[in-house]
C-alpha positions in Angstrom: 3.6 10.4 -3.3 5.2 9.3 -6.3 8.7 9.5 -4.8 9.9 9.1 -1.5 13.6 8.8 -0.2 13.9 7.3 3.4 17.6 7.6 5.7 18.2 6.3 8.7 20.9 6.3 10.9 23.0 7.6 7.8 23.7 11.7 9.1 25.6 12.8 11.6 22.8 15.1 12.7 19.9 13.3 12.2 18.8 10.2 12.7 15.5 10.1 10.0 15.5 12.3 7.0 12.5 12.0 4.5 12.3 13.8 1.4 9.2 13.4 -0.5 7.6 14.2 -3.8 3.8 14.1 -4.2 2.7 13.5 -7.8 -1.1 14.3 -8.5 -3.8 15.7 -10.7 -3.4 19.4 -10.5 -7.5 19.4 -9.8 -7.3 17.2 -7.4 -8.5 19.7 -4.3 -6.1 19.7 -1.5 -4.9 21.8 1.5 -0.9 22.6 2.8 0.6 20.5 5.5 -0.9 22.1 8.8 -1.5 20.7 12.4 -5.5 19.4 11.6 -8.1 21.2 13.9 -9.7 17.9 14.7 -6.4 16.6 15.3 -3.6 18.9 17.0 -0.8 16.3 17.1 -1.4 15.5 13.4 1.1 17.2 11.3 -0.2 16.6 7.4 -1.5 17.9 4.0 -5.0 16.7 3.7 -6.5 15.6 0.5 -10.2 17.4 0.2 -11.1 14.8 -2.2 -11.2 11.8 0.3 -10.5 13.2 2.9 -7.3 11.2 4.0 -3.8 12.1 3.6 -0.2 11.4 1.7 2.2 11.8 4.3 2.5 13.0 7.7 3.8 12.9 11.6 2.5 13.5 15.0 4.0 14.9 17.9 4.7 11.5 19.8 6.4 10.8 16.5 4.4 8.5 14.1 5.2 8.8 10.6 3.8 7.2 7.2 3.8 8.3 3.9 2.2 5.9 0.6 3.7 5.3 -3.2 0.8 4.4 -5.9 1.9 1.3 -7.2 1.3 1.8 -10.9 -0.5 -1.0 -12.5 -2.8 0.6 -15.5 -4.8 -2.8 -16.3 -5.6 -4.1 -12.9 -7.1 -0.5 -11.6 -10.3 -1.2 -8.9 -12.6 2.3 -10.2 -14.7 2.4 -6.7 -11.8 1.2 -4.7 -11.1 2.9 -1.0 -9.0 6.2 -1.2 -5.2 5.0 0.1 -4.8 8.0 1.8 -7.2 6.7 4.3 -4.1 4.0 5.5 -2.0 6.8 6.0 -4.4 8.9 8.0 -5.5 5.7 10.2 -2.1 4.7 11.2 -1.2 8.5 12.1 -4.3 8.7 14.1 -3.8 5.1 15.8 -2.2 3.9 18.9 -1.5 0.4 17.4 2.0 -0.5 16.6 3.2 -0.1 12.3 3.8 -3.9 12.4 -0.1 -4.6 13.7 -1.6 -1.9 11.6 0.2 -3.4 8.6 -0.8 -7.3 9.0 -4.4 -6.0 10.3 -4.9 -3.9 6.7 -2.9 -6.9 4.5 -6.4 -9.1 5.7 -8.4 -6.7 2.7 -5.3 -5.3 0.6 -6.7 -6.5 -2.2 -10.1 -4.3 -2.0 -7.3 -1.1 -2.3 -5.7 -0.3 -6.3 -1.7 -0.7 -5.6 0.1 0.7 -2.7 3.4 0.7 -0.9 3.0 2.0 2.9 5.9 3.1 5.2 4.6 3.4 8.8 6.1 3.4 12.1 7.5 5.4 14.4 10.5 7.8 14.0 12.7 5.1 15.5 11.4 2.1 13.6 9.6 2.1 10.4 8.3 -0.7 8.4 7.2 -1.0 4.5 4.7 -3.2 3.3 3.0 -3.5 -0.2 -0.1 -5.3 -1.8 2.0 -6.1 -4.9 5.0 -7.1 -2.7 5.9 -10.1 -0.5 5.0 -8.7 3.3 5.9 -6.6 5.8 9.6 -5.6 6.3 11.4 -3.6 8.8 13.7 -0.7 7.7 17.4 -1.3 9.5 19.7 1.4 8.7 20.3 2.3 5.4 19.2 4.6 2.0 16.0 3.5 0.7 14.2 4.3 -2.2 10.8 4.1 -3.1 8.3 5.3 -6.5 5.4 3.4 -7.8 6.8 -0.1 -7.3 8.6 -2.0 -5.0 11.3 -0.9 -2.7 13.9 0.0 -4.4 12.9 -1.1 -7.8 16.1 0.2 -10.0 13.7 2.8 -12.1 15.6 5.4 -13.9 14.4 8.1 -11.5 14.5 5.9 -8.3 18.4 5.2 -9.0 18.7 9.0 -9.5 17.3 10.0 -6.9 18.9 7.6 -5.0 22.2 8.6 -5.9 21.8 12.5 -5.4 20.4 11.9 -1.9 23.4 9.1 -0.8 25.8 12.1 -2.1 23.6 14.9 -0.4 24.8 12.7 2.7 27.5 11.8 2.4 28.5 15.7 2.4 28.2 15.6 6.0 27.7 19.3 6.5 24.9 20.9 8.2 21.4 19.5 6.1 19.0 22.2 5.2 15.5 21.8 3.4 16.8 23.6 0.2 19.3 21.5 -0.9 16.7 18.5 -0.4 14.3 20.9 -2.6 17.0 21.6 -5.3 17.2 17.3 -5.3 13.6 16.7 -5.9 13.0 19.0 -8.3 15.3 17.5 -10.9 13.3 17.3 -14.7 15.6 15.6 -16.9 14.0 12.6 -18.5 16.3 9.5 -19.2 16.4 7.6 -22.4 13.3 5.6 -23.7 15.6 2.8 -23.7 15.6 3.0 -19.6 12.0 3.1 -19.2 10.1 1.0 -17.2 6.4 -0.9 -19.3 4.0 -0.7 -16.9 1.4 -0.9 -19.4 0.8 3.4 -19.0 1.9 4.0 -22.6 5.5 5.0 -24.1 4.0 9.0 -23.4 3.0 8.2 -20.0 6.4 6.4 -19.2 8.1 9.6 -20.5 6.0 12.1 -18.7 6.1 10.2 -15.3 10.3 9.6 -15.4 11.5 12.1 -13.8 11.6 12.9 -10.1 10.2 16.0 -10.8 6.7 15.4 -12.9 5.5 18.4 -15.0 2.5 17.9 -17.8 -0.2 20.4 -18.8 -2.8 18.0 -16.2 -0.3 16.0 -13.8 2.4 16.9 -11.7 4.2 17.2 -9.2 2.0 19.3 -6.8 4.4 19.5 -3.4 7.7 18.2 -2.0 8.7 17.8 1.5 11.2 17.3 3.8 11.5 15.8 7.5 14.5 16.2 9.7 14.7 14.3 13.0 17.5 14.8 15.1 19.3 12.5 17.9 17.3 15.3 20.6 13.9 13.8 19.0 13.5 17.5 17.0 11.5 17.7 14.1 11.8 20.0 11.2 9.0 19.9 8.6 8.8 21.7 5.3 6.6 21.6 2.9 7.3 23.3 -0.6 3.7 23.4 -2.6 3.7 24.6 -6.2 1.5 26.8 -8.0 0.7 26.7 -11.3 4.9 26.5 -12.1 7.6 24.9 -11.1 9.6 28.3 -10.4 6.2 29.7 -8.2 5.3 27.9 -5.3 4.8 28.1 -1.2 6.7 26.9 1.8 5.4 26.0 5.4 7.8 25.0 7.4 6.8 23.9 11.2 9.8 23.1 14.1 8.6 20.7 17.0 9.9 18.6 19.9 8.7 15.4 19.7 6.8 13.9 23.3 8.0 10.8 25.0 7.9 8.1 22.3 9.1 5.4 24.1 6.6 2.8 25.0 5.8 3.5 21.0 9.4 2.7 20.3 9.0 -0.5 22.7 5.9 -1.7 20.9 7.1 -1.6 17.4 10.1 -4.1 18.6 
């Protein structure tokens, strides 16, 4: 996951809106989002190489997503997969605050990451390159491959587009979010970050939607949770070209999440 947008209590219909792009090498095997056979309350895509996931939600309202922190100079070659951090939270019954505090103890064994975890009513952010665990209050957030709301051009652009979409105050459809997530425009070189990846990679990675011969946006995901606890989960998986894709849509009602929400406070 390389771009994550979150809106908490910013829409008259939806208490939580999430829109995300997952960027990855095209040859990394992946399964599209579905309810997992061995965890039937878990809806997520699956990384078929390491077994984890980049984003998921459960019928009880647990939610988690991860982005990488771009820091090529400090890459750990044999580090464990960061997708396991998402999956382990979704499978557990620990509160997000306790879970994040637990992984913080061994966080340096992983390559850089940002992990958003919690419930649809209480989300937390933690980065093993950041200042600590933070609960997200009402508002709009954008996260790419640095810390939360770092003003990289793609982050600023995506957050502006997301805010404008929500400001319309009309019925929100996944297609509108997918259109927002499909922006391929590259910013000028002088505005690009310097992460150690080199200028050509900084250019490739700079748009909201990434496309290159070997690496790019593999899927986009939209999650809408209304005030009655009804979830719309939509995933668009790109199949070789940005104009060719497959859609998965799931709708379900959340189970009682009161005990989990109480545990987060």
